[in-house]
N, C-alpha and C positions, 0 to 999 in steps of 0.2 A: 636411778630407778624410780625414785619417788615422783620425779617429774613425768616419767613415762606413764606410770599408773594413774597419776592425776589427770593427764590428758585423755587417757582411755576412758576414765570414769565420766569425764565431761562429755565425750562423744556418745557414751551410752545414755546419759541423761538427755542429751539433745535428741537422740533417736527415739527414746521413749516418749518425749514430749511431742515429737512429730507424729508418732503413731497414735497418740491419744487425740490429737487434733484431727487426724484423718478419720478416726472412728466417729468423733462427734459430727464432722462434716457429712459422713456417710449417713448417719441417722437423720440429720436435718434434711438432707436431700431426699431421703426416702419418704419422710413425712410430707415434704413440699410436693413431691411428685404424685403421691397418692391423693393429696388434696386437689392438685391440678386436674387429675383425671376425673374426680367427682364434679368439679366445676365445669369441665369441658363436656361431661355427660349431660349436665343440665342445659348448657348452651346448645348442644346438639338437639335436645328435645324441643326447645323453643324454635330453633332454626328450621327443623323439619316441619313444624306446624306453620311456619310463615313462608318457607321457600319450597317445601316438598322434598322428597327423598332424592331426586336426581341432582339437585344443587348441593346437597349435604353429604353425598356419598364419600367424598375425600376425607372429611373429618371423621366419619364413621369408621372408615378403613384405618385411619391413623389411630383412633382410640383402640381398636382391636389389637393393633400391633403393639401399642404402648402397654396395654394390660398384660399381654403375653410376656414382654420383657421385664415388666415390673414384678411379675411373679418370680422370675429368676432372682431379682434383687432381694425380695423378701426371703427367698430360700437361702441365699448367701448370708443374710443377716441372722437367720435362724441358726445356721451352722456356727456362726461366731459365738452363740450363746448357749449351745447345747452342752451336754455333759462330757463330750469328748475333748480332751485338751488339744489346743492348737499352738503351733509355733508362731513366733512374731511375724515371720515372712508370710505364712498363710493368712493371718489376720490382715496384714498390710495389703496383700493382693486382693482379698475379698472386698475390703472397704474401698479400694480404688475402683474396682469393678462396679460396686454399688453406686458410687458417685457418678461414674461414667454413664451407666444406664439411666439414672434419674435425670441427669442433665440433658441427655439425648431426648428423653421422653418429653420434658418441658419445652425444649426447642421445637420439636415436631408439632406439638399441640399449639404452641404460639403461632407457628407458621400457618397452620391450617385454619385456626380460628380468625387470624388476621385476614386471610383471603375470604373467609366466609363473611366477615364484617363488611367487606366491600359489597358483596352481593346483597346482604341485608339492607345496607344503606341505599343501594339502588332500588330495591323493592319498596322501601319506606318512602323514598323520594320520587317514586314513579308518578304519582299524581301531579307533582310540581313539574316534572320533566314533560309529561304529556301536555300540560297546560302551556308550557313554554314552546313546545313544538307547534301547537296550534296557533299561538300568538305570532311566532316567527313566520309561519306559513301565511297568515293574514297580512303581515307587513310586507313580505316578499311579493305576494300577489298584487299589492298596491303599486309595486315598482314595475310590473310587467308592461303596462301601457307606455311608460317612459322608455323602457328598453326597446320596445317595438318601434317607437318613434325615432329613437337614436339610430337603430339599424337601418331604417328606411332612409334617413337623412344621410348617413355615411355611405349607403349604396349608391346614392346619386352623385357623390363627390369622388369616391375612390373606385378603382377597378375591381372586377369580380374576384381576382386573385388576392386582393388585399382584404376584402371583407368576408372571404370564405370562412375564416376561422370564427366569425361571430354571427354568420347569417342565420343559423338555426338556434341561436342561444335562447331567445325568448320562448320558443316552443319546447326546448329541452328543460328550461326552468319551470315552465308550467306543468310538465309531466312529473318532474321531481316533487313539486309542491303537492300534487295530487297523491303521489306515492307516500309522501311523509304523513299527510293527514290520514290516509288509509292505514298506515302502520300504527299511528297513535290509537286509532279505533280498535285495531286488532289487539294491540297490547292491553287495552282496557278490558276487552272481552276475555282474553286469556287469563288476565289477573283475577277476574271475577270467577273463572272456572278453576282457580287454584293451579293453573298451568303456568307456573311462574317462570320456568326456563324459556318457554316459547314467548311469554310476555316480554321478558328482558330482551330477547333477540329482536322482536318486532320493534321495540322502542329504540334499540341501538341503531337499527337500519333507518328508522324515521329520523333520528337525530343526524345521521350521516347525510341523508338526502337533503335536509335543511342546510347543512353546511355547504354542500356542493352547489345548491341553488344560489346561495349568497355569493359564492366564488364566481359562478357563471355571470351573474348580473353585474358584479364588480368588474369583470373582464370587459363587458361592453363599454362601461364608462371609461376604463383605462385605455381601451383601444383608441378612442378619439384623442386622448391626451398624447399617447405614444405616436399616433399618426402625425399630429401637428409637430411633435418634436422631431420626427423623422424628416418631415418637409423642411424644417428649419436647418437641420444638419445637412440635408441634401443641397440646399442653397450654398452652404459654406464649402462643401466638397466640390461643387461645380466651380466656384470662384478659385479654389485652390488648384483644381485640375487645369483650368485655363492658364494659370500662372506657371504650372509645371510644363505645359506644352511650349510656352515661350522660353522657359529655361532650357528645354530640350533642344531648341534650335542652336543654342550656343554650346551644347555638350558635344563631346567627340562623336563623330559620325560612325557609330558602330551598328551592326545589324540589330542587336538587341534593343538599342535605344530607338531606332527607327520603327521596329515592330511594336514596341510598347507605346510609342507615341501614336501610332495608327490605331492601336486597340483603344486607347483612351479617347481619341477623337471619335471613334465609332460609338463608344459608350455615351459620350456627350450627345452625339447625334440621335441616339436611340431614346433619349428622354422624351417623355410625353409633352406635347405642347402645353403652354400655359392655359389654364381654364378647362382642360380636358380631364377625364377620369383617369387617374394614374394609381400606380402601386408604389408609394414612397419607400416601403421597406425593401422591395426587390430592386428598385432603381438605385437606392442608396448602397445596397450590397454590391451590385455590379460595378457601380462607378468607383466605389472605394477600392475594390479589388484591382481595377485597371489603374487607378491613381497610385496605389502602392507598388504595382509592378513597374510603372515608369520611374518612380523614385528609386527603386532598387537598381534599375538599369542605368540610370544616370550616375548613381553612386559607384557602381562597378566600372563604368566607363571612365570616370574621373580617377579612380584608383589605378586603372590600367595606364592612363596617361602618366601618372606619377611613378608607376612601376611597370615599365614596358615588358611586353611578353618576350621571353628569350627565343632566339632563333633555334631551328633544328640543329644547325651546325654548332651553336654554343652548347646546347644540351649534349650533343654527341661528343664534343671535346671533353666536357666534364665527365661523361660516362667512360670515355677511353682512359682518362686519368684514374678513375675509380677502378677500372679493370686492371690497370697496371699495379696499383697498390694491393688490390685483392689477390692478384697472381703471386706477388712477392710473399704476402702473408700466408697464402695457401701452400706455397712451396716450402717455406721455412717450417711451418707446422707439420707438413707431411714428412719432411726429412728428419724431424726430431720428435716423433710422436710420444716417445717414452718420457720426455722431459716436460711436455707442455701441459699446463694446468687448465682449470675450468674457465678462467677469465678469458684467456686468448681464444679458446675453442668456442665459447659463447658468442663473442663478438664476430668471429669469422662466420658462424652459422647465421647470425642475424644479418650480416652484410650480404651473404649469399641469398637469403630469403628475400630481402628488398630488391636485389639485383634482378630477380626473375621478372618482376612486373614493369620495369622501366621501359623496355622497348614498346610496349603497348601504350604507355602514357605519352610517349613522344609524338605519336601519330596525330592526336587531337590538340587543337589550340587550347581548349579549356583545361587540359591536364598537363600542358607542356611545362608550366612553372612547377607543378608538382613533380614532374620527372626530373627537373634540374635539382630541386631540393633533395629528392631521393638519391640521385647519383652522388651528390655531395655528402649525404649521410652514409652511403656505402663506403666512400673514400675515407671518411672519418672513422668508421668502425674497423675498416681494414687496417688503418694506421694504428689504432688502439690494439687490435689483435696482434699486429707485428711487434708493438712495443712490449706487450705482456709476454709474448712468446720469447722475445730476446732476453727479457728479464729472467724467465724461467730457465732458459738455456745457460745464461751466465751464472745463475745460482747453482745449477746442477753440475756444471763442468768441473769445478775444483773437487767435488766429491768423487766424480768418476776418475779423475786423474789420480787421486790418492788411493783409489780402490784397486789399482793395478800394480801393487808392490812398491808404492812410495814414489819412486822416480820414473813414473810412466810405465814402460813395459817391464815390469818385474825388477826395477832398479837399474835398468840399462842406460839411463841418462837420456831418454827420448821424450821428455815431458812436453816439449813444444809441439812436436808433430804427432808422435804416436798416441799420446793421451787424447788429443783432440779427435784424431781419426777414430780411435776405438770408442770414444765417448759418443761420437756421431752415430756409429754403427749400433751401439747399445741403446742409444736414445731413440733411434728411428727404425732402421731396417730390421735389426734383430728382433725388436719388440713386435714388429709387424708380422714377420713370417719366418725368418731364418731359424729362430730357436725351434719352431715346430719341425723344420726340415732336419735339424741336427738329431732330434730325438727319433725322427723317422729312420 
């Protein structure tokens, strides 16, 4: 008993210490939250003066919500210290609620003031950003003559379909530069009029216009590099294609190989003559497609030589064998339905499902091998169904024999014949329909 009371006393002391810590934490959180509200109020005043009311409304809304919930926290703290006695559980619940409200208030204010800090930073850095936009616009303008010259030079070398993607790049870049400088001017005027939200939007669009201009001019320079690379790759694919055509002459003479060879020869013949304006990107794509098709046709032809296509008679013979095994399994299961478990039934059902599609597969050469494999699979499943069914019957037969009076027919000594006969009836026909007829 002394040990029990000692343990209980320790638990009470630990709970009292925990409650005291919770009360102190609640008081600290209340003071910190109240001070955070005062600081955020000052920050809001400065931000409104610098950004305007539209950009600071989120912080103002958050402050209103925080003040409302903090009043609840102060009220709970007052209840903890009024003249009305409170239970330990009431004090514990109030202090936990006070801490929760205060922590939520500080988190919300931190989130909103952090977002506002980004906007303030943007406003304060706006002069630098405007200056950078104008400097970048000047540098990009200096690149326009070079871009126009490159486009003109590329247009004399490559086909219209090839240079279509960069033909208007210089004009687009010039328009974007004009838009960017105009946006910087608008941002400056709006800032002077204390319309900071509109000023920020104008400056953001100007910055984006500068970025897009740089990307467009870079694409003109990259086009020439990529076109030269495509020409080099095209020459390699041409050499490889001619070698594949020679290889195709020694490949099995199948229609697919003949057609793919003709397509590749046509793609080679369609290439632009040397020195003419061409589209290296389109020609490379077309030639590579034809080259890949011939490679695939040769590979399939060589596989067919190593794995000859089965004849219709061979597939039909395999299918007939599958049908025989399927018929045996189907008959055994149908005659002993009451004894057959799920494994045999599942394999029989799967075999019958596969069997349905085989006649259609036999008709086409491309699927004849698939038909042969499917018929073999049907035979395998039928054999497995038969094996499982026989196992189920062998397992159930002794129980049926013992169930009719020990020695077969009520002890009459007909275990060898009568038991098997009655077991077959109970396992199959009776389960299927006869029992219903008896009760009718």
